[in-house]
Structures are given as structure tokens and as C-alpha cells.
C-alpha positions as CSV (number, residue, x, y, z in Angstrom):
1,M,12.8,-21.3,12.5
2,F,15.1,-23.1,14.9
3,P,18.8,-23.0,14.0
4,G,20.4,-26.4,13.4
5,M,17.0,-28.3,13.2
6,N,16.2,-30.4,10.2
7,P,13.6,-28.5,8.1
8,R,11.8,-31.8,7.3
9,K,11.6,-32.8,10.9
10,M,10.4,-29.3,11.8
11,G,7.7,-29.6,9.1
12,Q,6.5,-32.9,10.6
13,M,6.4,-31.5,14.1
14,M,4.4,-28.5,12.9
15,K,1.9,-30.8,11.1
16,K,1.4,-32.8,14.3
17,M,0.6,-29.6,16.2
18,G,-1.9,-28.5,13.5
19,I,0.3,-25.7,12.1
20,Q,0.4,-25.3,8.4
21,Q,3.0,-23.0,6.6
22,V,2.8,-21.9,3.0
23,E,5.4,-19.8,1.2
24,I,3.9,-16.9,-0.8
25,P,5.7,-15.5,-3.8
26,A,6.0,-11.7,-3.5
27,T,8.1,-9.0,-5.0
28,E,7.2,-6.2,-2.5
29,V,5.2,-5.9,0.7
30,I,3.7,-2.5,1.7
31,I,2.2,-1.7,5.1
32,K,0.3,1.5,5.0
33,G,0.3,3.5,8.2
34,E,-1.3,6.8,9.1
35,E,1.9,8.9,8.9
36,K,4.3,6.6,7.0
37,D,4.4,3.4,4.9
38,I,6.7,0.5,5.5
39,I,8.0,-1.0,2.3
40,I,9.7,-4.4,2.4
41,T,11.6,-5.3,-0.8
42,N,12.9,-8.7,-1.8
43,P,10.6,-10.3,0.8
44,Q,10.3,-13.9,1.9
45,V,6.6,-14.2,2.9
46,S,5.2,-17.2,4.8
47,K,1.5,-17.7,5.7
48,V,1.1,-19.7,8.9
49,N,-2.2,-21.2,9.8
50,M,-2.3,-22.2,13.5
51,M,-5.6,-23.5,14.9
52,G,-7.6,-21.5,12.3
53,Q,-5.8,-18.2,12.8
54,E,-3.7,-17.0,9.9
55,T,-0.5,-15.0,10.5
56,F,2.1,-13.8,8.1
57,Q,5.9,-13.8,8.6
58,I,7.8,-11.4,6.4
59,V,11.6,-11.1,6.1
60,G,13.3,-8.7,3.7
61,E,14.8,-5.2,3.2
62,V,12.8,-2.7,5.2
63,H,12.4,0.9,4.0
64,E,10.2,3.6,5.6
65,Q,8.5,6.3,3.6
66,E,6.8,9.4,5.0
67,R,3.3,9.9,3.8
68,S,2.5,13.0,2.0
69,S,-0.6,14.9,3.2
70,A,-1.1,16.5,-0.2
71,P,-3.3,14.6,-2.6
72,E,-1.7,13.2,-5.8
73,I,-2.8,15.3,-8.7
74,N,-2.0,13.9,-12.1
75,E,-2.0,15.7,-15.5
76,D,-5.1,13.9,-16.7
77,D,-7.1,15.3,-13.8
78,V,-5.8,18.8,-14.5
79,K,-6.7,18.5,-18.2
80,T,-10.2,17.2,-17.4
81,V,-10.9,20.1,-15.1
82,M,-9.4,22.7,-17.5
83,E,-11.7,21.4,-20.3
84,Q,-14.7,21.5,-18.1
85,T,-14.1,25.0,-16.6
86,G,-11.9,26.9,-19.1
87,R,-9.4,27.8,-16.3
88,S,-5.6,27.8,-16.4
89,A,-3.5,24.9,-15.2
90,E,-2.3,26.9,-12.2
91,E,-5.8,27.7,-11.1
92,V,-6.9,24.1,-11.6
93,K,-4.0,22.7,-9.6
94,A,-4.6,25.1,-6.7
95,A,-8.3,24.2,-6.7
96,L,-7.6,20.5,-6.8
97,E,-5.2,20.7,-3.8
98,E,-7.8,22.8,-1.9
99,N,-10.5,20.2,-2.6
100,E,-8.2,17.2,-1.8
101,G,-8.1,16.0,-5.4
102,D,-11.9,15.7,-5.7
103,L,-12.6,16.4,-9.4
104,A,-16.3,16.9,-9.2
105,E,-16.1,19.3,-6.3
106,T,-13.3,21.2,-8.0
107,I,-15.3,21.6,-11.3
108,L,-18.4,22.8,-9.5
109,K,-16.5,25.4,-7.4
110,L,-14.5,26.7,-10.4
111,K,-17.7,27.0,-12.5
112,E,-19.4,29.0,-9.6
113,D,-16.6,31.6,-9.4
């Protein structure tokens, strides 16, 4: 925290001030935002409890990833809807995208048509 300061002495000072710090083992930290996610790889995560309030300190390699507005559609969902409606994969994928990945809504709409 402070360069050149003995870590043991720092720990003692923090304890006197009522500050507790715990290292948390982690392989990746993801912060989900509205438009993009922040992914921190190889993180060093510390949880600090100061006067009852917990905060986290994260150090690592930061990567930003844009969020896709299209829903994730996997092949199992497509197969399920195809079995229920008798429609082609292309029709099902288009309907799933239109219904934002909602299987039940997609099946009902495809059966109505």
C-alpha cells in the first residue's frame, strides 16, 4: 500500500485502526456494465473491512468487451423450438431473435402462424 513500509508493521497499524484485509483467490473478475463489460484477468483481489463497510481492491490485466444487444441463441434452444413447432432452423433462429431468446413466446408465436 505504501512503498518502502514494512508489510507486517502496516498490518499492525491497520488492525489498530479497525481495518481488516483478506486476500481472495480469484482467476477472473467481471464487472458487467450496461454497454460493456470490464474483465480483469490474473487478478489480485483484496477485501477490506473498515468500520463495517466492505470494499474490494482489484489489481490485474484489464480488458473491455462491448456488450452484444442480440440475445445468445444456442443450438439446444433452436432444436427444442424446431421439435415443438415443426419449423426450419432459419425460421426458428429469426423468431428467437425477434422474441429476445424467449423460448415459450417463440413457440407460441410460431404455432399461431
